[in-house]
N, C-alpha and C positions, 0 to 999 in steps of 0.2 A: 623622377617622382612617379610613384605608382598610383594609379587611379583607385580611389576607395569605392567599395561596393555601395550602391545606393541603399539607403535604409528601407526596410519594408514599408509598403504603403499603409495608410491608415486602416483600410479594410483588412489587410493581411494581419496587422497587429491585433485588431479586434478578434479575428478568427482564431489566432493563436491564444489569446487570453481566454476565449470561450472554450477552446480545446483543453487548455490547462485546467480550468475549473471542472470540466466534464471528466477529464482523466483523474483528477483528484477525487471526485465523488465516486467514480467507478472503483478506484483503488481502495478507498475506504470501505466500500461495501464488500469488495473482494477479500479484504483483510479480515473483516468480521466473519464472512462465510467460511474462509479458510480455517480460522481459529475454531469456529463452531464444529466444523467437520472433523478436525483433528481431535478435539475434546470428546466428541461423540464416538469416534472410532476407538479411542483409548479408554473410554468410560470415565473420563475425568471431568470434574465440574459438579456443581450442586444439583443440577438437573440434567436432562439428556443433552449433552453437548454444551452445557452452560448457556443456553440460548437466552434465558432471562437476563443474566448478567451482561451478556454481550449486546442484547438489544438496548440496554440502557446506555451503552457507549456508542451506539451506531450514529446518532446525530452529531455528538461532539467530534467523533473520530472522522467522519466524512467531511465535516466542516473544516477541521484542522488540515486534513489532506488537501482539500480544495484550496484552502488559503495558502498553504506552502507552495503548491503548484502555481498559483497565480503570482505569488511573490517572485518565484523563480522566473516566470515569464516576463514580469515587469523588470526584473534585473537584467534580463537579456534582450531588452526591447530593441536595441539598435544593432543587434548581431544578425548574421545571416539566418534566413528562415529555417534551413535544415538543422542548424545548431539549436535554435529555439525549440523546434518540434521534438528533436531527439532528447533534449534535456527535459522538456515538459513530460515526455513519456517515461523516461528512465527514473526520474526522481520519485514519482508516485509508486512505481514498481519497487524501488528500493525501500520506500516507507512501508510497503506491504510486507516485505520480507523482514524488515526490522520489527514490525508489530508482531509478526508470527514468532520471531525469535524471543521477544521480550514477554509477550502476554498470551500468545497462542497456545503454547504448551505449558502445562502446569507442572513444573518440576517438583517432584517429591509428593505430589497429590496421589493418594492411593487409587490408581486406576486399575484396569484389567491387565494383570501381568501376562496373560496368555497372548494378548494382542500387541502390547507396547512395553517397553522397558520402564525402569523407574523414572526416567526423564520425560515420559509421556510423549515422545516423538513418534508419530506413526511411521511404519515402514515405507509408506509411499512417498514420504518427504525426501527429496534428494539430499544425499549426504554431503554434497559440496556447498549447500546453502546453510547458513547458521540457523540453529534452532535452540 
């Protein structure tokens, strides 16, 4: 019979949950900032970088990212701390890339053709990440 690892203490669980919410909030803000920077660079959006449109989505997006990260932390409540922290950091980062791929680049919007192609993906965005 193999001994089971002890579940994280109450204080550790609390810290992981707080870390999850903070990581979700930071990822939501980073997703908005990344999308605004890409739109501004390519000249896509109704105003400079679509900042007005993106500012309307800032609060719901950050709340959604924080909620998803917290749910993930709660689902992994009895797992090892390293697994919890790794997952709590990877999931919001993945949500940021997903948001950039779906809403960050305005495909087909008439942007600046000298700076970006018709898909409005800036050249500084890594090619191995979806956009």
